[in-house]
N, C-alpha and C positions, 0 to 999 in steps of 0.2 A: 813538539812538532807543530807546525802551522798547519791549519786545516783550510782546505780549499772547497768552496761550494760550486757546484757543477748546476749551471741553470740551463735548462733545455727549453727553447721556445718553439711551440709548434706553429707551423706556417698554416693559416686558415685559407682555404682554397675556395672561398665563398664569399659574398656579401650579404649584408642584411639591413632591413629597415624595420624599425619600431612603429608600431601603428596604435594610436589611442583611438578608440570608436566604441559607441553605444551598440553597434549592430551585432547581431548573432553571426557565428562563422559562415553560414550558408548564405545569409544576406550580403555580408562583406565580400565574399567570393564572387557572387553574382555580379556586384558592382565593378569589382576588380576585372572580371572577365570582360565586361562592357567597355571599359575605359582603355585597357590594354589590348583588347582584341585577342584574348586568349581563351581557353576552355579548361579552367581548374577541374581536377577530378579527385574526390575524396578517396585517396589510396595511399598516401605518403605517411612515412613514419620517421621521425626526427628523434635522435637519441641524444640523452645528456648523461654525461658522466659526472657523478659527485665524487670529488677526490677525498672528502672526509669519510664517507661511507663506503667508498669503493664500489658503488653500485651504478647500474645503467637504469634510466628511466625512459620510457617511450612516450612520446608525444604524437597523438595522430593529427593529420592534417590533409592539405590539398596539394596536388602537384599538377603541373603542366610542362611538357618537354617541347620546347620550340627548336626542332631540329635545324630548321631552316637558318635560324639566327644564333644556333650553339648556345642556348641559355635554357636552363631549367628553373622554373618558378616554384616555390613551396610557400604555402600560407600555413601558420601553426597558431593555435591559441598559445599564449605565453603562460596561462593558468590553467591547470587541468588537474582535476580530481586532488586538490590540496597540494599540488607540486607547481613550481614556478620553473619555467624554462630558462629564463635569464633573471635570476634572483636579484642582480644589481639594477634591473630596470623593471621594477615592479609596476611602474605606472603604465607600461605597454600592455595592451590587451591581446595583441596579434603580434607576430614576427613574420616578415615576408623575406625568404631567403632567395638569393639568386646565384645559381652555380653554372659554370661553364665558361668557355672561352671568352665569350663576349658579355659576360655579367657587368664587368666594368663600364661598358659603354651605355647599358640599358639602365643602371642604377639611377642616374639623374631623371631620366624620362619617368620611371616608376615613382620616383619622389614627387615630382610634379603632378602626375595624372591621379595618383592615389590620394594625394593632398585636396584634390578637387571633389572628391566624393563627399556628399553631403553629410553622411554619418560619421565621417572621420574628423576627429577634432586636432590631431596632431599627427605627423608622420617625420621621422628623422632618421638619418643613417646612424647605423650602430657602429662604434668603433670595434676593431678587430679584438682588442683585449677581452672584450666581454663575450667573445665567441669561441674562446679556447676549449671548453668543455662540450662543445657541440659536435655531433657525429651525423653527416649527411651521407647516406650510402645509395 
C-alpha cells in the first residue's frame, strides 16, 4: 500500500526582523523607542516550541501596542539562558516581531530606522519559514 505524507503548514500572522547589535537589551530598546517614536515596556513573553523535545521555552522581552496604527512591537533577545529563540539565525542578537493588521506596512520603516541606530551592525527581514515554532500571544 502506498503511503502518503500529510504536510501541515502553519500560517505565521506576524513579521520579524533580525538585529545584530552590541547593545544590551535595555539600551537597544531605548534607541528603538527614540527612532520609532514608541514606548517599549519589559513585559512580553514570546514562546518557542521545540518539535524534537516537544517542550515550550519562554523568552522575556519588550512590548509596545500601537492601537492607533494596529501594530504590536516585540523586542526579544535571540539568546537567553543557553537557549536560542531562532536557532537557524544564531548571528542575530535580537528579534523584533511586528504583529497586527498594519505590520506589513510598518516593517520597511522599522528596517530602515533600526538600521540607522549606531549600535546596530545589521538588521534584516526574517523569512517566515524560520518563524514556524514561535508563539506570540
